[in-house]
N, C-alpha and C positions, 0 to 999 in steps of 0.2 A: 577804441583807446581807453585805457583806465584813467580816471580822474585823479589829479593829485590830491593827496590827503586821505584817500580811501585806505583802510586797514585790512589786510588779509590775514586770514587766519588768527585774528585777534592779536596779532603780534607784528607783522611787517607792513609799515607805513610807506606808502608810495609818496616820493618827493618830486621826481621829475623824469621825463622820458630822455634815455640817453642813446638809445639804437633801435634799429628795426631791421628785421631780416624777412626772408620769404614766408616764415612760418609763424614767427612770434615777435613781440616788442619786447625791449629791454629797459627797464627803469632803475634809477637810482632809488634806494629805499633805506629805511632804518628799522632795525630790529630793536624794538621796544623793550624786549626781554634782556637781551645782552648788551644794549646800548651801544651798538655799532652799525656802520653803514654796510649795506649789501647791494648787490645786483638782482633785481628780481625779473626773471624772464616770464612772460605771459603770453600763452597761446592766442594767436589772433582770432577774432570773432568768427571769420568765415571757416574755420577749422575745427572749432568746438563740438560741432555736431557730426563731424566726420571721424568714425572710430579709428580709421587708418591713421589719421594725423594725431589723434589723441594718444593712440598706442605708440606712435613713433615719439611723441613728446615725452611720454614716461619712460621709454626706453632709454632716452638720453640721460635722464635723471638716475635712473638704475645704473647705467653704464658708468657714469662719473662719480656716483655717490661714494663708491667703495675705494676710491683712489685718492690717497693724500700724498701729494708731492709738491715741493716748491714751484715746480715747472708746470703744473697742471691747475687750472681755475677750479677751485674746490667747490663742491655742491653741498650745501648745508641742509636743505629741507625742500620738500615738494608736497603740494596739496592741491586741494580744490575748495574754492569758496565763491558761493553765489554764482555758480557756473564758470568761474574763471579757473582754468588749469594754470598753475603758477609754479615755478622753480626758484629757490633762493640760492644764490651762488655768491662767491667771494668777489667783492667789488674791486676791479684793478683799474686804477686811473692811468691812462697813458694813450698810445695809439697802436693800430693794427700794424703788422708788418707790411702789409699792402700800402698803407698810407706812408710809412717810413720809406719804402722803396720809391713811392711816387715823389716824395720830398727830394731824395738824394739821386733819382734815376737809376744809379746802379751803386752798389756797396762794394767796399774794398774786400779782398779775399779774407783779410783776418776778421772783418766783421761777419762775413758769411760763415767762417767757420765757428766764431764764437756763439752766434746765435743758433747755429745747426746743433752745437754740442749741448745747449740748454734744451733745444727741442727734443734731441735724442734722450736726454736724461729724463724728461717727462714721458716720452712714449715708451722708455723701458719700463717704468712703473705701470703703464697702461697695459703693455704686452704681458708683463708678469702677472697682472691680474686677469689674464686670458681674455683681453678685450681687444678687437680691431677698430681703429678709428674710422677709417674709410673716407674721411673728407679733410686730410690734411692740406692745408692751402694758406697763403699769407693772410688771407681775412680771417682766418681762426687762429692766429698766432698774435698775442698781444705783447707789446713790449711797455712795461710800467715806467713810471717816471724815474724810479731807481734803476732802470736797465734790466729788470728780470723779465725774462721772457717765459711766457705761459701760453700752453695749449688750452683751447676751449672748444666748446661746440661740438659735443658728442652725439648730435641729432640723428646720424645713421649707423651709429657704432653697433657692433654685434658681438656675440660670445665667439671666441676663436674656435670653439668646438663646433659651431654651426657650419653646415656645409651647403647652404642654400642661400641664394642670392635672388633679389627681385629687382623691379625698376625702382622700389623705393630705397635701394641700397646703393644707388649710384651717387658718387661724390660729383663735385663740380667738374665740369668736362675738361677744362684746361689742364686739370692736375690729377685726372682719375688713371688708374693702371689699366693696361690693356686687358686683363683679366675680368677687371670690373666693368670695362666698356663691353666686353663679350657677353657679361652677364654669368661669368663662370665663378669657381671658387675663390676666395680672396683670404689672405692671411697676412702676417706681420710683413711679408715682403710687399704686400700691397701698398702698405703705409710707407715703406722705404722708397717705393717709386715716386710717390707724392712728394715725399721729402726731397728727392733728387731734383724733380721739376721746380719745387720752391727754391732750391740752391741755384739751379739754372736761372731763374727769373732775378734772384738777388744780384748775381754776379754780372748779368747781361742787361737787365733792366727789361727783359722781355720774355715771354712764354715760348717754349719751342715749337708748339704747334697751335695754330690759329685758323680760323675759317669762317664763313658765312653762317653756319649753323653748327648746332651742338652735335649733330650726326656727323658732319664733315670733320669736326675736330676729333671725335672718337675714332673715326676711320683712319686719321693720320697716326694716332697712338697705336693703332694695330698694325699699320702696314709700311708707314715712312721711318726712315732712319733719322734719328735726331742729329741735327747739325752741331758739331762740336762748339762749345761756347767760346773757344779760342778764336773762332772765325769772326766774332763780333768784338771781343775785347782781349787785350793782353792778360794772361793769367798764368799761375802756376801750374806746370804739367801734373803734379800729383793731385791737385785739387780737381782739375779738369777730370782725371782718370776717375776720381771717386764719384763725381757727378754722372760720368758715363756708366760707372758700374751700377749706380742705384737705378739708372732710368733703362737698363736692359729690358727688352720685351719679353725675354723668356725669364721668368721668375726666378728659376733655378740659377741663373747667371748673376743675380743681385746678391747683395749682402744677405746672409741668412737672418741677421737680427741687427738691432741698433746698436748693440754693444760693440761689435766688431766694426761697425761703421764709425762710431765714435773713437776707436782706437786708431784708425787710419787718419781721421780728421786731426787728432793731436799730433800724429808723426808727421803730417803735412806742414804743420806749423814749424817744426825744426828741420824738416827736409823738404823744402817746398818743390824741388824738382826731381825728387827721388822716384826711382822706378820700382816702388814697393807693392803698388796696387796690383793684386791679381785680377786680371780682367780678361774677358773672352771665354770662349768654350773650354778651353784647356784648363782653366783653373779648377773646374768642378767636375771635368770628365763628362759633360753633356753637350749636346748638339744645339747649335742656335739657329734653328730652323726658322724660316720666314713664316709668319702667321698668315694663313691662307683663309680667306673669308668667302663662304658660300652665299648665295642669294637668300637662303633661308636665314643665315646668321646676319646678313645685312638688314633683312627685314626685322629681325629680333632687335637688333641695336636700334633701328628706326623707332620701334614701338616704345622701347625702354626710355628714350630721351624724350620722345613726345609726351610720355606719361610723366616723367620728372618734373617735380617742382624745382625751378632754378633759383638756388639760393646763392648764386654766384656773387651778386652784389650784397654783401651784409653791410648796411652802413651803419658802423659803430661810431656813434658821436661820442666817444670818449674824449676826455678833456685834452684838447690839441696842445695844452701848454706842457708838452712833454719836456723832460729834464734836458736841457742843452748840453749837461755834462755827459750824456748817454754816449754820444759819439766819442768824446774824449776819452771815456772809460775803456773803450775798445782800442783807441790810439795809443793809450798808456800800456795796456796789457801786452801788445805784440809791437815790436819795433818794425816799421815798414821796410827799413833797410835790410831786414834779416830775411825778408819774404820776397823771393824773386818773382815779379809779375810779368816777365818777358812773354811774349806770344809763343805758343808752341801748337803744333799740329799733331795731336796725338796719334790720329789714325794714319797719317802720312809718315811721320819720322819715328814714332815710338810705339806703335801698336804692336800687340801680341798676335793678332790674327792675320798679318800679311808678312811678306819677306822684307827684311830690313835693307834699305839701299846700300850700296857699296861706298865705304868711307875713303875719302882722299888720304894721300899720304900725311898732308899737313894736319889733318884731323887726328890720325893716329898718333903723331907727335904730341899734340895738345893732350889727347886722353892719357898717354904715357906720363907726360909731365904732371898732370893732375894727380895721377895714382902715386907718384913719387912724393908729392907734396902731402898728400893724405897720410901715407906712411910715416913720413918725418913728424907730422904734427901729432899722429897718434903716439909714436916713441917718445916724443917730448912730454906728452901729456902723461904717459905712464911713469917715465923717469920723474917728473915733478911730483907725481902722487906718492911715489916711495922715497923721496928726497935726495935723489941723485943729483939735482941741480941747486940744491940748497935753498929751495924755495919754501914758503911757509903756507902754501895754497893747499893743505891737505883737507879740502872740504868733501866731508862726508855726505851721503844723500840727506841726512837729516839737517845739514847746515845750509841747504838750498833754500832760498827765499821763495815763498808762494803767497799768493793772494789770498785773504782770509775769505771764505765763503759767507753769504748772508743767511743767517739762522733765526734771527729775531723777528717777530711781528708777522710771521708767516703761517702761524697755526700750527707749528711743528711741536710734536711732543719731545719729550727727552730723548726716547729711542730713535725717533726719526732724525733728530738733530744730531745725534751721536753717530748715526749711520752716514748722514752728508758730511760731517766733519771728517770722519775716517776716509770717506771716499776721497776728499780733497787732500789728504795726507796730515791730518790733524787729529789731536786727541780732544776729549771734551770733558768738562767737570761742571757741576752745579755748584755755584758759589752762593745761592741763597734764592729766596723767594720774596715777592711782594704782591700787594694788590694791585689789580689792573682790570680795564674793561675787556682784556683777551681772555679766552676760555682758560679754566683751571688746568694747570699742568702743561702749558705751553710756553715756549721761549718768547721772553719779551725784551731781553737785552743781552748783549755779549761783548766780551773784551778778549782780544782785540776787535776793533769795529769791522764791518764789512768793507772789503775793498783794500784794507790796510795789509802791509806785506809782514809776514812773520816766518820763523825758521820751519822748515818741513818737520813735522813731528811735535811742534809746539802745543801747548795746551789751550783751548778757548775756553774761557769761564762764561757761563751762562747764568742767567737769573729767569726762574719759572714764576709764571702767573699763579697767585692764590685765588684767582677769580675777582670779581668785582667787590669793592666795599659794600657792605650792606648797613642799613639803618633801619630803625623801627618807625613805622608810620604812627604818628602822634594821634591821641584822641581829641578830635575837634567837635564832637557832637554837642549841639547846643549853643556853638559860637555863631556869631555873624561870619559872613564871607570874608571880610577884611581880617578879622582875628585869626580865622582858620588859615588864611592864606599865610599870614606872618609865621604861625607856628609851623606850618609845613616847610616853608622856605628855610627857617631856622634850622631844621633838621638835614638841610643839604638835598631836599626834594624839590620838585616842580608842582605848582598847582595847575591842574589841568581843566578840562571841561566842567561846567557847572550845568546840572539838570535839576529841574523842580518837580515835586510831586506833593499832594495833600497829605497833611498829618494832623491826627487829633493831639498827639503828644507834644509836637514842637510848633512854637509860633512862627508866623510868616517871617522868612529870611534867615531862619536858624539852620544849622547843618544837622541833617538827619543821620547821615552815614557818609563813609567815603569808599572808594575803590582805588587800590587794594583797602582792605578793612584795617582799622587801627589795631596796633600791636603786631602787625605782620612785618617780618623782615623782608626788605626789598633792596635792590641796588642802588646806591647813592646816585642821586640825579634822576630817579625814576619819577614818573608823573602820577600825581595822585588827584583822581576826579572827585568832585563834591556833588551830593544829592542834597538839595535845599528844600525846606518846607514852603509850600504855598498857603499854609494855614489850613483850616478845616474845609473839608470838602462840602459845597453848598448842598449836595444831596444829603449829607448827614446832619444839616443843621436844623431840621424840623424839631419842633417842641411841642409835647402834648400838654394841653391846657388843664389845669386843675381848678376846682372850686374852693375858694377860700371864705365863702359866706359862712358868717357866724365866728370865724376865726380871727385872731389877733391881726391887725395890720402888718405887724413885722413879718408874720409867716408869708403873706403875699410879696412883700418888697424884697425879702431875701431870696425868694424862688425866682422872681423876676430878674434880679441882678445876676444870679448864678446861670440862668439860661439865656441872657441876652436880650430880655423882654423890657420894653418900655411901658411906664404906667402914668396913668393921668387920675389925680386924687381929687375928691369932693367930700363934703362933710354934710351930715343932716342928723336930726333928731329922730329917735326910735323908742317906741314903747317896749318892743320886743328884743331888741338887740342891745347888749350892754355896750357902754362908752368904750371907744377904742377897736372895737371889732368890726369886720366888714359886713355891711348891710347888703350890698349888692355888687357885682362886677359885669362887665359888658359881655365877656366871653367866659364860659364855665366849662367847655368841653371841645373836643377836636383837636387838630393839629394845625400849628401856625408856624410861620418863618420867624427867625429871630429879627429883632428890630420892630417887630410888631407891637402896637400899643394896646394895653388893656386899661379901660376905665373902671374906677371902683368907688364906692361910696363908704366912708367911715362913720360909724355911729357916734353922735355926741351925747348919747344917753336920753333920758325923757326930757320932753319939752316942758320947762318949768311953768309956762303960762297955761298948760292944759291942767294944772293941779288947782287951778283959782277959777272955779264956775262963776259966771256973771248972773246979774238979777234976771235977765231975759231968758237965760237959759232955765233958771229955776221955774218962772212963770210958765214957759213953754211946756215944760215936763209935766205940771201939775194940770194945766188945761187941756193938754191933748193926750193925756194917758188913756182915756177911754176911747178916743177916736183911733189911737193907734191899734188898740186890741181889735176894734171893729174892723179897721182896714186889714189886719193880719188875718182875721177870720174870713173876710171877704176874698182875700187873696187865696187861702187855702180851698175855699169853696170853688174859686173859679179855675183851680188847676194851676196857679202860677207857681212855679218850682224854683223861680229865681232865688239865689242864696246870697248870703253875705259871708265875707271872709272873717267876720268878727266872731262867728259862732263856731262851725265846725270844719271850715274849709282853711286852706293854706293862707297865711297872711303875707308871704313874701314870694316873690318869682322863683327864688332858690329852693322853695319848699314844694312847688306845684308837682314836680316830677315825681318826687317820692309819694306824695298823696295820691296822685294818679295811679301809680303803680298799686298802692295798698288797696285802692278802690278797684283796681282792675278795669279802668276806663281809659279812653283817648281823650285827647285835649289839644287846644291850640291857644296861642297867647296874641292877644291884641294890646297895643300900647294907646294910653290916653293922657293928655295932661290934666293933671289934677293937683292943684296946690295944697289941697287938704290932707292929701295922702303922700308919705315920703316916697322919694325915687325908689322904684323896684318893689313898693308894696302893692298888694292886690287891692284893687278898688272895689271889685265885686266879680261874681262868676255867675253863669248861667248853664243850666242843662239844655242841650239841644235835643231835637225830636229824635236823632238817631242814637241818643244814649251818651254822645260825647259831651264834653264841657269846654266853655269859652272863657278864659280868664282875661280880665282887663286889669292891665298893670300900669302904675303911674311912672311917667318920665319926666316929672316936674323938676 
């Protein structure tokens, strides 16, 4: 099952599950590009790895994609995303014909004819596209809330030019034609057989053939005569003959196409008990041989239905809040009193295949009387038409009132709408265009409205869609989320999701960019997603330490502020470093993180007290001058190489490295407390036995 909220193909957002079939689940979705609701059919998980079912799923999309008709559920798109095979279709809110039959138990003859005419209109477009549906049944016919009938589910459709049939081409067994059950060639007349079975169920509330298994039902389609529907319910003779003609076991005895079927259905409305349906073998000069089934054929049928996946119960959870005016629409369209529903036994009383019973004298008189009345009525009508009776009822064909067909918001182009209008006896003109969420160039409004009555030949004015209104995505880079949201909504757009990423350019909480990008033209009401800064990436926040010894204090503090380094300041006198310059700093090299603290000492200049020698110092110098010389001599004689930083060595810690490099020697540093030497100054240094030096630095 696909989770709600997932987006397929970066476009179709899944909102909720609305149906489930044998091979696929159906979800209500939203097309985020065209801003409209759609139905998304997704192949079930257990079939995604089966190439046979994947191929069948794709063939459904290919079969339906090229057909645009008001009575067909249109297919918009097909694709694969993250291993999910999906098909995007027109969303039709309503109920299936199967559910409608279950609610009413059985339908009135006028409803049966009206629904079947719309099915025929859709199937006419399908057959003109050289496609055979092969699974017509009430479960695959949807009645919208507006009363529109649409055929769906082309799961086992095939090209009309194909002459092969397999077990995967079997329709639902209660509605399958004998040739499909036998695994033979199927064509348009196979669909007509299924339409006939569907009509049978609508008028009687039951299917003609039922059994304990699919094979048993298939065998009945092949071998048993259908029980005339008038055995179960009173019904007009002509409608029964139409159903029986559709369900002939010999395909050559059925209607050759749905166009002729629709003609007889319309005629049945005006002549319910007319004997105009050409039925039986004599109608087409062919034999109505009984279908013989060999044991080999029986085993073949058994295997076909054993292998068939049963999609009989396709649980479409379409909105059960179907339009209660739907039934009224049919009741208004045809007057029940004009449609004779008395029970007839066609094969006993009016059949073409057997001898007609001898009529009694009374019956002959009744027929003669009816014939006389018909002639008189016809004469009166002709006389009235030419003005012989002074009447003003000269109604031409154009003055007849007809119901206006539905042309708007069905995705019809101007050409398709014109064809539908002319087919219903009207003309069409384009009165203008306007912005809408419908596809550009499709009909979005009409006058007169659908269902109103107008004179035959009148003009229907339609308005075409210019496509959705577009707006420019505003530039919100650098704004905080609240400000950016206000700007986006002010343009008629929606602020969508917010994601975060590190940025050196934008502070934390500021918008880095949007999707779609700023300046792009998008449909009004589209969603704009934000990418917001999390600040600088911690991995990028390392700072390389510099030495500022001997440099002005301002150089160190400016550098520290710019790089986010904390400092700790202290002061001391120095004979070597001028006032205001750095005597020493705790860290002089390497990489450190931001917020690290560096301690440094600023020079106060020379110590003024050192410029005033004391009496003790003078006496000491004069008394010990000789001794010092002797000591120095002794030291040199004894090989004492310890040196003083006051002569030729470095005087500050910061100078040690340069001195050592100049001498080409190694060194190490040790720290001692010595109040007589400024912090960071060299107290003394010694040459070690290995030639390296040890420097002693003051940390007072």
